[in-house]
C-alpha positions as CSV (number, residue, x, y, z in Angstrom):
1,M,-54.5,-1.1,-13.6
2,S,-53.7,1.4,-10.9
3,S,-50.3,1.3,-9.3
4,S,-49.3,3.2,-6.1
5,A,-45.7,2.9,-7.3
6,V,-46.5,4.8,-10.5
7,E,-48.3,7.5,-8.5
8,Y,-45.2,7.8,-6.2
9,A,-43.0,8.2,-9.3
10,H,-45.2,11.0,-10.7
11,Q,-45.3,12.8,-7.4
12,N,-41.5,12.6,-7.0
13,H,-40.6,13.3,-10.6
14,P,-39.1,16.8,-9.8
15,R,-36.8,15.2,-7.2
16,F,-35.8,12.3,-9.5
17,L,-34.9,14.9,-12.2
18,H,-32.8,16.9,-9.6
19,E,-31.0,13.7,-8.6
20,L,-30.3,12.8,-12.3
21,K,-28.8,16.3,-12.9
22,A,-26.4,15.8,-10.0
23,L,-25.3,12.5,-11.5
24,L,-24.8,14.1,-14.9
25,R,-22.5,16.7,-13.4
26,I,-20.0,14.0,-12.7
27,P,-17.6,13.9,-15.8
28,S,-17.2,10.1,-15.7
29,V,-15.5,9.9,-19.1
30,S,-14.1,6.3,-19.1
31,T,-11.6,6.7,-21.9
32,L,-9.6,9.6,-20.4
33,P,-7.2,8.7,-17.5
34,E,-7.7,12.1,-15.9
35,H,-11.3,11.1,-15.2
36,K,-10.5,7.9,-13.3
37,G,-11.5,9.5,-10.0
38,D,-14.7,10.8,-11.5
39,C,-15.7,7.4,-12.7
40,H,-15.0,5.9,-9.2
41,F,-17.0,8.8,-7.6
42,A,-20.0,8.1,-9.9
43,A,-19.9,4.4,-8.8
44,E,-19.9,5.5,-5.1
45,V,-22.8,7.8,-5.7
46,L,-24.8,5.1,-7.3
47,A,-24.0,2.5,-4.6
48,A,-25.1,5.0,-2.0
49,E,-28.4,5.6,-3.8
50,L,-29.1,1.9,-4.2
51,S,-28.5,1.5,-0.4
52,R,-30.7,4.4,0.4
53,I,-33.7,3.1,-1.6
54,G,-33.6,-0.3,0.2
55,M,-31.6,-2.5,-2.1
56,E,-29.4,-5.0,-0.3
57,N,-25.9,-6.5,-0.6
58,V,-24.7,-3.3,-2.2
59,R,-21.1,-3.2,-3.1
60,I,-18.5,-1.8,-5.4
61,I,-16.5,-4.4,-7.3
62,E,-13.1,-3.3,-8.4
63,T,-11.9,-4.4,-11.8
64,G,-8.7,-3.8,-13.9
65,G,-10.4,-0.6,-15.0
66,H,-13.4,1.3,-13.6
67,P,-15.5,-0.5,-10.9
68,L,-18.8,-2.3,-11.1
69,V,-21.7,-1.6,-8.8
70,Y,-23.8,-4.5,-7.6
71,A,-27.0,-4.6,-5.5
72,D,-29.9,-7.1,-5.1
73,W,-33.3,-7.7,-3.5
74,L,-34.2,-11.4,-3.5
75,H,-37.3,-11.9,-1.4
76,A,-40.0,-12.5,-4.0
77,E,-40.2,-16.2,-3.5
78,G,-41.3,-18.2,-6.5
79,K,-41.0,-15.2,-8.8
80,P,-38.5,-14.7,-11.6
81,T,-35.2,-12.7,-11.2
82,A,-34.3,-9.7,-13.2
83,L,-30.8,-8.6,-13.8
84,A,-31.0,-4.8,-14.4
85,Y,-28.0,-3.5,-16.3
86,G,-26.8,0.0,-17.1
87,H,-23.6,2.0,-17.4
88,Y,-22.5,5.2,-15.7
89,D,-19.5,6.0,-18.0
90,V,-19.9,8.5,-20.8
91,Q,-18.2,9.5,-24.0
92,P,-15.8,12.5,-24.2
93,P,-17.7,15.8,-24.8
94,D,-15.5,17.0,-27.7
95,P,-15.9,19.2,-29.7
96,L,-16.8,21.5,-26.8
97,E,-17.4,24.6,-29.0
98,E,-20.5,22.9,-30.6
99,W,-22.3,22.5,-27.3
100,L,-25.0,25.1,-26.7
101,S,-24.6,24.6,-22.9
102,P,-21.7,23.1,-21.0
103,P,-21.8,19.3,-21.4
104,F,-21.6,18.6,-17.6
105,E,-24.0,21.3,-16.5
106,P,-27.4,19.8,-17.3
107,E,-29.8,22.3,-18.9
108,E,-33.5,22.0,-19.7
109,R,-34.6,23.3,-23.1
110,D,-37.7,22.7,-25.2
111,G,-38.8,19.7,-23.1
112,N,-35.4,18.0,-23.2
113,L,-32.5,17.6,-20.7
114,Y,-29.1,18.4,-22.3
115,A,-25.9,17.0,-20.9
116,R,-23.3,14.4,-21.8
117,G,-24.7,11.0,-20.6
118,A,-28.3,12.3,-20.4
119,V,-29.6,9.4,-22.5
120,D,-26.5,7.3,-22.9
121,D,-26.8,5.9,-20.4
122,K,-27.1,7.7,-17.1
123,G,-30.7,8.9,-17.7
124,Q,-31.9,5.5,-18.8
125,M,-30.0,3.6,-16.1
126,Y,-31.4,6.0,-13.5
127,M,-35.0,5.1,-14.6
128,H,-34.3,1.6,-13.3
129,I,-33.2,2.9,-9.9
130,K,-36.1,5.2,-9.6
131,A,-38.6,2.5,-10.6
132,L,-37.1,0.3,-7.9
133,E,-37.4,3.1,-5.4
134,S,-41.0,3.7,-6.3
135,L,-41.9,0.1,-5.8
136,L,-40.0,-0.3,-2.5
137,A,-41.3,3.0,-1.1
138,T,-44.9,2.2,-1.7
139,N,-45.1,-1.6,-1.3
140,G,-42.1,-2.4,0.9
141,V,-41.4,-5.3,-1.5
142,L,-40.6,-5.8,-5.2
143,P,-42.9,-7.9,-7.5
144,V,-39.9,-9.9,-8.7
145,N,-36.4,-10.6,-7.5
146,V,-33.9,-8.0,-8.8
147,R,-30.2,-7.9,-9.2
148,V,-28.6,-4.6,-10.4
149,L,-25.3,-4.5,-12.2
150,L,-23.8,-1.2,-13.3
151,E,-20.5,-0.7,-15.2
152,G,-18.1,2.1,-16.0
153,E,-16.5,0.9,-19.1
154,E,-19.2,0.4,-21.7
155,E,-17.9,3.2,-23.8
156,V,-14.4,1.6,-23.9
157,G,-15.2,-2.0,-24.6
158,G,-16.5,-3.3,-21.2
159,E,-13.6,-5.6,-20.5
160,G,-14.1,-5.5,-16.7
161,I,-17.7,-6.6,-16.8
162,A,-17.1,-9.1,-19.6
163,A,-14.5,-10.9,-17.4
164,Y,-16.8,-10.7,-14.4
165,V,-19.8,-12.2,-16.3
166,A,-17.6,-14.9,-17.9
167,S,-16.7,-16.0,-14.5
168,K,-20.4,-16.8,-13.9
169,P,-20.6,-15.6,-10.3
170,A,-23.6,-16.8,-8.3
171,E,-24.5,-13.1,-7.9
172,L,-25.6,-13.0,-11.5
173,K,-28.1,-15.9,-11.4
174,A,-31.2,-14.6,-13.1
175,D,-34.0,-15.4,-15.6
176,F,-33.6,-12.3,-17.8
177,A,-31.7,-9.1,-18.2
178,L,-33.3,-5.7,-18.4
179,V,-31.3,-3.2,-20.5
180,S,-32.3,0.4,-21.2
181,D,-29.7,1.7,-23.5
182,T,-31.6,1.8,-26.8
183,E,-34.3,4.1,-28.2
184,L,-37.9,4.4,-29.4
185,F,-38.1,4.1,-33.2
186,A,-40.2,7.3,-33.3
187,P,-41.6,9.7,-30.6
188,G,-44.4,8.1,-28.7
189,L,-43.9,4.7,-30.3
190,P,-43.2,2.0,-27.8
191,T,-40.3,0.0,-29.0
192,L,-38.3,-3.1,-28.1
193,C,-35.0,-3.7,-29.6
194,V,-34.4,-7.4,-30.4
195,G,-31.2,-7.3,-32.4
196,L,-27.8,-5.7,-32.0
197,R,-24.8,-5.6,-34.3
198,G,-21.5,-6.8,-32.8
199,M,-18.3,-5.1,-33.5
200,I,-14.5,-5.2,-33.7
201,Y,-12.5,-2.1,-33.1
202,T,-9.0,-2.2,-34.5
203,E,-5.9,-0.2,-35.0
204,L,-3.5,-0.6,-37.9
205,E,0.0,0.8,-37.7
206,V,2.2,1.2,-40.8
207,R,5.9,1.8,-40.3
208,G,8.3,2.9,-43.0
209,A,11.7,4.4,-42.2
210,K,13.4,4.2,-38.8
211,T,12.8,7.9,-38.2
212,D,11.0,10.9,-39.8
213,L,12.7,12.0,-43.0
214,H,13.1,15.3,-44.9
215,S,10.7,15.0,-47.9
216,G,13.0,16.9,-50.2
217,M,16.0,14.8,-49.5
218,Y,14.2,11.4,-49.3
219,G,10.9,11.9,-51.1
220,G,10.6,9.6,-54.1
221,A,12.8,6.9,-52.5
222,A,11.6,6.4,-48.9
223,P,8.2,4.8,-48.3
224,N,5.5,7.1,-46.9
225,P,3.4,5.4,-44.2
226,F,0.5,7.8,-44.7
227,V,0.3,7.0,-48.4
228,A,0.4,3.3,-47.5
229,V,-2.4,3.7,-45.0
230,A,-4.4,5.5,-47.7
231,H,-3.8,2.6,-50.1
232,I,-4.9,0.0,-47.5
233,L,-8.0,1.9,-46.5
234,A,-9.0,2.5,-50.1
235,G,-8.7,-1.3,-50.7
236,L,-11.1,-2.3,-47.9
237,K,-14.4,-1.1,-49.6
238,D,-15.5,-0.4,-53.1
239,E,-17.4,2.7,-54.2
240,Q,-20.7,1.0,-53.6
241,G,-19.9,0.4,-49.9
242,H,-19.2,-3.4,-50.4
243,I,-16.5,-4.7,-48.1
244,L,-13.8,-6.3,-50.2
245,I,-12.3,-8.6,-47.5
246,P,-12.5,-12.2,-48.9
247,G,-15.1,-14.3,-47.0
248,F,-16.3,-11.4,-44.9
249,Y,-20.0,-11.9,-45.8
250,D,-19.9,-15.7,-45.7
251,D,-21.6,-16.0,-42.3
252,V,-24.2,-13.2,-42.6
253,I,-27.8,-14.3,-42.0
254,S,-30.4,-12.3,-43.8
255,P,-33.5,-11.1,-41.9
256,S,-36.6,-13.2,-42.5
257,P,-39.3,-12.1,-45.0
258,E,-41.6,-11.5,-42.0
259,E,-39.0,-9.2,-40.3
260,L,-38.4,-7.3,-43.5
261,A,-42.1,-6.8,-43.9
262,A,-42.4,-5.5,-40.4
263,W,-39.6,-3.0,-41.1
264,R,-41.3,-1.8,-44.2
265,S,-44.4,-0.9,-42.1
266,L,-42.4,1.3,-39.7
267,P,-42.9,5.1,-40.0
268,F,-39.6,5.8,-41.6
269,D,-39.0,8.7,-43.9
270,E,-35.7,8.3,-45.7
271,E,-35.5,12.0,-46.7
272,H,-36.2,13.2,-43.2
273,Y,-33.5,10.7,-42.0
274,R,-31.0,12.1,-44.5
275,V,-31.6,15.7,-43.7
276,T,-32.4,15.8,-40.0
277,E,-30.5,12.9,-38.5
278,V,-27.5,12.5,-40.9
279,G,-27.4,15.9,-42.4
280,A,-25.6,14.8,-45.5
281,R,-26.1,15.6,-49.2
282,Q,-26.9,12.0,-49.9
283,L,-26.9,8.6,-48.2
284,T,-24.3,6.0,-49.1
285,G,-24.0,2.2,-48.6
286,E,-24.6,-1.1,-50.3
287,R,-26.9,-1.0,-53.2
288,G,-30.0,-3.2,-53.1
289,Y,-30.6,-2.7,-49.4
290,S,-32.9,-0.3,-47.6
291,V,-31.5,2.1,-45.1
292,L,-32.9,0.0,-42.2
293,E,-31.3,-3.1,-43.7
294,R,-28.0,-1.4,-44.1
295,T,-28.0,-0.1,-40.6
296,W,-29.5,-3.1,-38.8
297,A,-28.7,-6.2,-40.7
298,R,-25.6,-5.6,-42.8
299,P,-22.0,-5.5,-41.7
300,T,-20.0,-2.3,-42.0
301,L,-16.5,-1.0,-42.0
302,D,-15.6,2.5,-41.0
303,V,-12.5,4.6,-40.4
304,H,-12.5,6.8,-37.2
305,G,-9.2,8.5,-37.2
306,I,-5.7,8.7,-38.7
307,P,-3.5,10.2,-36.0
308,G,0.2,11.0,-36.5
309,G,2.4,13.1,-38.7
310,F,2.3,16.9,-38.8
311,T,-1.0,18.6,-38.3
312,G,0.0,22.0,-36.9
313,A,-0.2,25.4,-38.4
314,G,2.1,26.1,-41.3
315,A,4.3,23.6,-43.0
316,K,6.7,20.9,-42.0
317,T,8.0,18.8,-44.8
318,V,8.7,15.4,-43.2
319,I,7.9,11.9,-44.3
320,P,6.7,10.4,-41.0
321,A,8.2,7.1,-39.8
322,K,4.8,5.7,-39.0
323,A,1.1,6.2,-39.5
324,V,-1.9,4.8,-37.6
325,A,-5.5,4.3,-38.6
326,K,-8.4,3.4,-36.3
327,V,-10.9,1.1,-38.1
328,S,-14.0,-0.7,-36.8
329,M,-16.4,-3.2,-38.3
330,R,-20.0,-3.8,-37.2
331,L,-21.0,-7.4,-37.3
332,V,-24.4,-9.1,-37.7
333,P,-25.7,-12.6,-36.9
334,D,-23.9,-15.2,-37.4
335,M,-20.6,-13.4,-37.7
336,T,-18.1,-13.8,-35.0
337,P,-15.5,-11.2,-33.9
338,T,-12.7,-13.7,-33.9
339,R,-13.2,-14.8,-37.5
340,A,-13.9,-11.3,-38.8
341,F,-10.7,-9.9,-37.3
342,A,-8.7,-12.8,-38.7
343,L,-10.0,-12.2,-42.2
344,Y,-9.4,-8.5,-41.9
345,K,-5.9,-8.8,-40.5
346,S,-4.9,-11.3,-43.2
347,Y,-6.3,-9.1,-46.0
348,V,-4.6,-5.9,-44.7
349,E,-1.3,-7.7,-44.6
350,E,-1.9,-9.0,-48.1
351,I,-2.7,-5.6,-49.7
352,A,-0.1,-3.5,-47.8
353,P,2.2,-1.7,-50.3
354,A,5.9,-2.7,-50.6
355,G,8.4,-1.1,-48.3
356,V,6.3,-0.8,-45.1
357,D,5.6,-3.1,-42.1
358,V,2.0,-3.4,-40.9
359,E,0.7,-4.3,-37.5
360,V,-3.0,-4.9,-37.0
361,R,-4.2,-4.8,-33.4
362,L,-7.6,-5.7,-31.9
363,I,-8.7,-3.1,-29.4
364,H,-12.0,-4.5,-28.3
365,S,-14.9,-6.6,-29.7
366,G,-18.5,-7.6,-29.0
367,E,-20.8,-10.3,-30.4
368,P,-23.9,-9.6,-32.4
369,C,-27.2,-10.8,-31.0
370,L,-30.7,-11.6,-32.0
371,I,-33.3,-12.0,-29.2
372,P,-36.3,-14.4,-29.8
373,V,-39.4,-12.4,-29.3
374,D,-41.5,-15.4,-28.2
375,N,-40.5,-15.5,-24.5
376,P,-42.6,-14.5,-21.5
377,Y,-40.5,-11.4,-20.6
378,I,-40.8,-9.9,-24.0
379,R,-44.6,-10.5,-23.8
380,A,-44.7,-8.9,-20.4
381,A,-42.8,-5.9,-21.8
382,T,-45.3,-5.5,-24.7
383,R,-48.2,-5.5,-22.2
384,A,-46.5,-3.0,-19.9
385,L,-45.6,-0.7,-22.8
386,H,-49.1,-0.8,-24.2
387,E,-50.6,0.2,-20.9
388,V,-48.2,3.2,-20.6
389,W,-48.1,4.4,-24.2
390,G,-51.4,3.2,-25.5
391,K,-50.0,1.8,-28.7
392,E,-48.8,-1.6,-29.9
393,T,-45.1,-2.2,-29.5
394,V,-42.8,-2.4,-32.6
395,F,-39.8,-4.7,-32.7
396,I,-36.6,-3.3,-34.2
397,R,-32.9,-4.0,-34.4
398,S,-30.2,-1.5,-33.6
399,G,-27.2,-0.7,-35.7
400,G,-25.2,-0.2,-32.5
401,S,-23.5,-2.6,-30.2
402,I,-24.1,-3.4,-26.5
403,P,-21.4,-6.1,-26.0
404,I,-22.8,-7.1,-22.6
405,V,-26.0,-8.4,-24.1
406,G,-24.1,-11.0,-26.0
407,D,-22.2,-11.9,-22.8
408,F,-25.4,-12.3,-20.9
409,A,-26.7,-14.7,-23.5
410,R,-23.4,-16.7,-24.0
411,H,-22.2,-17.0,-20.4
412,L,-25.4,-16.8,-18.3
413,G,-28.1,-18.0,-20.8
414,L,-30.1,-14.9,-20.2
415,P,-32.4,-13.3,-22.8
416,S,-32.3,-9.5,-22.7
417,V,-35.3,-7.2,-22.7
418,M,-33.9,-4.1,-24.4
419,M,-36.4,-1.5,-23.4
420,G,-35.0,1.9,-24.2
421,F,-36.6,5.4,-24.3
422,G,-34.1,7.5,-26.2
423,L,-35.0,9.2,-29.5
424,P,-33.2,9.0,-32.9
425,D,-32.1,12.6,-32.6
426,D,-30.8,12.5,-29.1
427,N,-27.2,13.0,-30.3
428,L,-25.6,10.0,-28.7
429,H,-21.8,10.4,-28.7
430,A,-22.2,13.9,-30.2
431,P,-22.5,17.5,-28.9
432,N,-25.8,18.5,-27.4
433,E,-26.8,15.0,-26.2
434,K,-30.2,15.1,-24.8
435,F,-33.0,13.1,-23.1
436,N,-36.7,13.9,-23.6
437,L,-38.1,14.7,-20.2
438,K,-41.4,13.1,-20.9
439,N,-39.6,9.9,-22.0
440,F,-37.7,9.9,-18.7
441,E,-40.9,10.1,-16.8
442,L,-42.8,7.5,-18.9
443,G,-39.7,5.3,-18.9
444,I,-39.8,5.0,-15.2
445,E,-43.5,4.2,-15.3
446,S,-42.8,1.6,-18.1
447,V,-40.2,-0.2,-15.9
448,I,-42.5,-0.2,-12.9
449,R,-45.3,-1.7,-15.0
450,F,-42.9,-4.2,-16.6
451,L,-41.7,-5.5,-13.3
452,E,-45.2,-5.8,-12.0
453,E,-46.2,-7.7,-15.2
454,C,-43.3,-10.1,-14.7
455,G,-44.5,-10.7,-11.1
456,N,-48.1,-11.5,-12.0
């Protein structure tokens, strides 16, 4: 099937890439207060672009954090309505010394575009905008009704958009959501993600003495919060990776035999995964489960940082008054963040050593989700992907979390079509993040075809 919009996208690909590079130069790091202005500027740039290409009712929606960007085009009478979601915020670029080129100076190398946010999610979000431009520029209309909702807090929990979606504004009435924040299972293999793990991100603080103490004068008598944190963390999992929190696994739903069989048929090489993607001497985790099961369908518990105390050069012999650990858990259907956090908090308080006080705080959370594949929008996506990529689509889950997908389902009743075009080695959240240039081009074509299929 020929498409003038696809031809337009191919002809204008150099300009699209130039525009994406300009967007990537904006250091919209949502977690760092010094980049608040950059986040707002990114929102303004995107709003201006949505207006330029012909979207209507474009506006910036202020939240308690970084703003949302909204736009719509609603003139396809009798056709379904898509809610196209993306996020313009990015992770911090640290450690800077590991980047081969500056993180906010996009550079093309070996068929890839390297920059922070290239694939997560500015590059993939921009595919939606360029697909809409291509359709409007060539046809004057869109094949379906489209609402666009972009956020700037996905990397820090998405509280602003969660509150906005929970309020169920009329501006979000739609039939399905389109999310491009996932990846192909392998290069050239069209992929739809139909499951995401949820998460809870927590902070536990252990307090001992009222002030830092000299370890020579008080060591052996005063409680050491860092030692207490070590005891607590060591008590959360056993050596086989099994989480020891009582009741933690009670609500876990196992994948169906059919889904497990489909996963076994995927082109997955565990040794290549270990060496190339993970880069570790050996893989770890729960015994009795494959790597894909462990990363897609089993809950996890990980420690991300233990800030505090003395970490400078030389020596300083103090027993710190407090220690903090940042701990997250990935959740799977049918676990809920509320219950998982309650179980975790209770267990931490139970196993805390004598002599210290423990406070467990919930920083942010997100629900797990599982998308039924037997709906017309998933079927339309598989047809579009087959046309562009020439292969049958595979259905996978992701070990990551996109909290808004659960919010769309819970508050708006929307199934999400998670059509992403990243690759497993794109270094999300790590130095040298990249986006394959061919995937950027084919991703735009795939979105055009998908919207056309939904409008047929």
